[in-house]
N, C-alpha and C positions, 0 to 999 in steps of 0.2 A: 626699192624694196627687195629686188632680186639681189643686189649687192649685199644688203643686210643678211639675207638668207644664206648666201654663199659664205659670208664671213662667219655666221653662226655655225654652219656645218663644219667649216675648217677648224674653228675653235673646239668644237666637239671632237673632231678627229684627233686633235692634239691631246685631249684628255685621255685618249686611249693609251698613250705612251706611259701613263702612270699606273696602268692596270697590271696586276700580277698574273692573272689567269691568261695563258696564251690564247685560248679561244676567244675570250672576251676582248683581249688586246687587239687581235686581228679583226674581229667583227666590228668593234667600235670604229677603228680606223677605216676599214674598208667601206662600211655602210655610209659613213659621213663624207668620205671622199667622193663616193659615187653620187651622193645627193648634191654635193658642190659641183661636180662635173655636169649633172643634169641642168643646173642653173646656168653654168657657163655655156652649155650647149644652147639653151633657150636664148640667152643673150646674143649668141652668135647667129642663130638662124633668123632672128627677128631684125637683124641689121638690114637696112635698105641700101644695098651697095650701089644701085643705079642712081639714087638721088643723094646719097650720103657723102659722096666724094672721097677725098683723102682720109677724112676722119673715120668713115665707115671701114675703109680698107685697113687702116691702122688698127682699129678695134678688132677687125676680123683676125688679123695676124696675131694680136695679143691674146685673144680668146683661144686661138688654135695652140699657141705656145702654152697657155695656162692648162689647157686640156692635156697636152702631151706631158707636161711636168707632173700633173696630178696622177696620170697613169703610172709614171715612173715612181712617184712617191708611194703609191699604193702597192706596187710590185715589190719595192725595196723596203717599205715601211720606213721611209726617210722623213724624219721630223723637220729637218731643215728646209726641204722642198715645200712642205705644207706651210711653214712659216713664211717662206718667200712669197708664195701665191697669196696667202692671207694679207701680207703687206700690200701687194699689188691691188687686191680687191678693195682694201680700205682706202688706198689712194684714189681709185676710180670712184668709189662711193662718195668720198669727200669732195672730189672735183665736181661731180654731178650735183651734189647738194649745194655747193657754192654757186654754181651756175644757175640753178633754179631759184635760189634766194635772191641773187642779183636780178634775175628776170622778173621776179615778183616785185622787188623794190622798184624797178623801172616802170612796171605797169602801174603801180600805185602812184608813183610820181607823175606819170602821164595823166592818170585819172584826176589827180589833185590839180594839175595845171589846167585841165579842161574845165573843172569846177570853178576855178578862180576866174577863168576867161568868161565862162557862162554867167557868172555873177556880176561881172563888170558890165 
């Protein structure tokens, strides 16, 4: 859900580039980038580095990178950086979604196997 939220705010930030009014342009981009950064921050601080091993460290580095790039995008009002981070967020979201789906399938198969064995 956090990845969905970050993607939503980055998409909203991108809509700011179509606005004619300079104040509205800046405010839309700024506010939505800040919201996306808040989510990236939350993802980062909730990582369990002690137990998460290399995956947690890799995610920490990625979240730090994303935060730095979003700061740069906000300062420069650079659409291409926002698009880059949005692509990365979508890849992460889709990867977690696939993993959770496979995990649920595995649990269901395991439960089904137990039921067959119990019936025999």
